[in-house]
C-alpha positions, 0 to 999 in steps of 0.5 A, spaced: 500 500 499 501 506 498 504 511 503 498 517 504 502 523 501 500 530 504 499 536 500 497 543 502 495 548 496 492 547 490 499 547 486 502 541 490 495 537 489 495 538 482 502 536 481 501 530 486 496 528 481 499 530 475 502 523 473 496 519 474 491 524 470 496 524 464 496 517 464 489 517 464 487 514 471 480 515 475 481 520 480 476 519 486 475 524 491 472 524 498 471 531 502 471 531 510 471 536 515 476 531 519 474 527 526 474 521 522 470 514 522 468 508 520 463 511 516 469 516 512 473 509 511 467 506 508 466 512 503 474 512 502 474 504 501 468 505 495 472 510 492 478 505 491 472 501 487 470 506 482 477 509 481 485 508 481 487 514 485 483 517 491 483 523 493 480 526 500 481 533 504 480 535 510 477 542 511 472 545 517 469 549 512 467 557 516 462 558 511 457 553 513 457 554 521 453 559 523 454 564 528 452 560 535 454 553 531 460 549 534 466 552 529 471 554 534 469 546 538 468 542 532 473 536 533 479 535 530 483 529 530 489 530 524 493 524 526 488 520 527 484 521 521 490 520 516 492 513 520 484 512 518 484 514 510 491 511 510 489 504 512 481 506 507 486 507 501 487 514 500 493 516 496 492 523 497 490 528 502 488 535 501 489 539 507 489 546 506 488 553 510 482 557 511 486 562 506 487 557 500 480 555 500 478 563 502 484 567 499 483 575 500 477 578 497 473 571 496 466 573 496 463 569 491 458 564 494 453 558 491 445 559 492 441 553 490 434 555 492 428 552 494 432 545 496 437 549 500 431 552 504 427 546 507 429 541 513 436 542 515 436 549 511 430 551 514 433 550 521 440 553 519 440 559 514 446 559 510 448 553 512 447 550 505 450 555 501 457 554 504 456 547 504 456 547 496 460 553 495 466 549 498 465 543 495 465 547 488 472 549 490 474 542 492 471 539 486 475 545 481 481 544 485 481 536 486 479 535 478 476 528 480 473 524 475 467 521 481 466 524 489 463 520 494 458 522 499 454 519 505 447 518 506 446 520 512 447 527 509 441 526 505 439 533 504 446 535 502 448 530 497 442 531 493 443 538 493 450 537 491 448 532 484 444 538 483 449 543 482 454 539 479 448 538 474 446 545 473 453 547 473 455 541 468 461 539 472 465 533 468 464 529 476 460 523 477 456 523 485 456 518 488 452 516 494 454 510 500 450 508 504 450 510 511 454 506 517 451 505 523 453 503 531 450 496 533 445 499 536 443 503 530 446 510 531 447 514 524 455 514 525 457 522 526 463 526 528 459 529 533 457 523 536 462 524 540 459 531 544 454 526 547 455 524 554 454 517 556 447 518 558 445 521 551 450 515 548 445 511 550 438 515 549 441 517 542 438 510 537 431 513 539 432 517 532 434 511 528 427 507 532 422 513 530 424 512 522 424 503 523 417 504 527 415 508 521 418 504 516 414 497 519 408 501 520 409 503 512 410 495 511 404 493 514 400 498 510 399 505 513 399 509 507 397 516 510 403 521 512 399 524 518 399 517 523 406 516 520 409 521 522 405 522 529 408 514 530 415 517 529 413 523 534 412 519 539 417 514 538 422 520 539 417 523 545 419 518 549 427 521 550 425 527 553 433 529 553 431 530 545 429 537 542 426 535 535 428 539 530 423 536 524 420 529 523 417 529 516 416 526 510 418 528 503 419 527 496 426 523 495 427 527 488 426 534 489 424 534 497 417 536 497 413 535 503 408 529 503 402 531 507 397 526 504 399 518 502 406 516 502 409 511 497 414 506 497 422 509 497 419 516 500 424 519 505 423 521 513 428 525 515 429 527 522 433 532 526 434 533 533 438 536 538 441 532 544 444 535 549 450 539 545 450 534 539 445 536 533 444 529 530 440 527 524 438 521 520 433 519 515 430 513 511 427 511 505 420 508 507 420 500 505 427 499 504 430 500 511 432 495 515 435 494 523 438 496 526 
C-alpha cells in the first residue's frame, strides 16, 4: 500500500496528481471536515473500488457554520485522521489552511433556492450555501472523476448532485450507505459530543424511523399517523429537542402531507445535549438496527 501523501496547496495537489492524470487514471475524491470515523473510511474504501487513486480533503469550512454553532469547538484529530485515511486506501490528503480555500477578497458563493431552504436549511440559514461553495471549490481544486458522499447527509448529497448537474461539472457523484453503530445510531463526528447518558438515548432517532417504516410495511399510507408514530417514539426520550420529523419526496424534497409511497424520505433532526443529530430513511427499504 502506498504511503499517504499530504499536500497543503492547490499547486502541490495538482502536482501530486499530475502523473496519474496524464496516464488516464481515474481519480476519486472524498471531502471531509476531519474527526473521521468508520463511516468516512467506508467512503474512501468505496472510492478505491470506482477509481484508481483516491484523494481526500480535511477542511473545517467556516462558511457552513452559523454564528452560534460549533466552529471553534468542532473536533480536530489530524493524526488519527491520517492513519484512518491511509489504512482505508487514500493516497493523497489535501489539508489546506483557510487562506488557501478562501484567499483575501473572496466573496463568491453558491445559492440553490428551494431545496436548500427546507429541513436542515430552514433551521440553519446559510448552511447549504457554505457547503455548496466549498464543495464547488474543492471539486475544481481536485478535479476528480468521481466524488463520494454519505447518505446520512441526504439533503446535502441531493444538493451537491443538483449543483454538479446545473454547472455541468465533469464529475460523477456517488452516494454511499450510512454506516451505523451496533444500536443503530448513525456514525457522525458530532457523536463524540454526547455524554454517556445521551449516547444511550441517541438511537431513539433511528428507532423512530424504523417504527415509521414498519407501519408503512404493515399497510399505513397516510403521512399524519406515520409522523405521529415517529414523534411519539422520540418523545419517549425527554432529552431530545426535536427540530423536525418530516416525510418528503426523495427527488425534490417536496412535502408529503397526504398519502406516502415506497421510497419516500423520512428525515429527522434533533438536539441532544450539545450535539445536533440527523438521520433519515426511505420507506419500505429500511433494515434494523
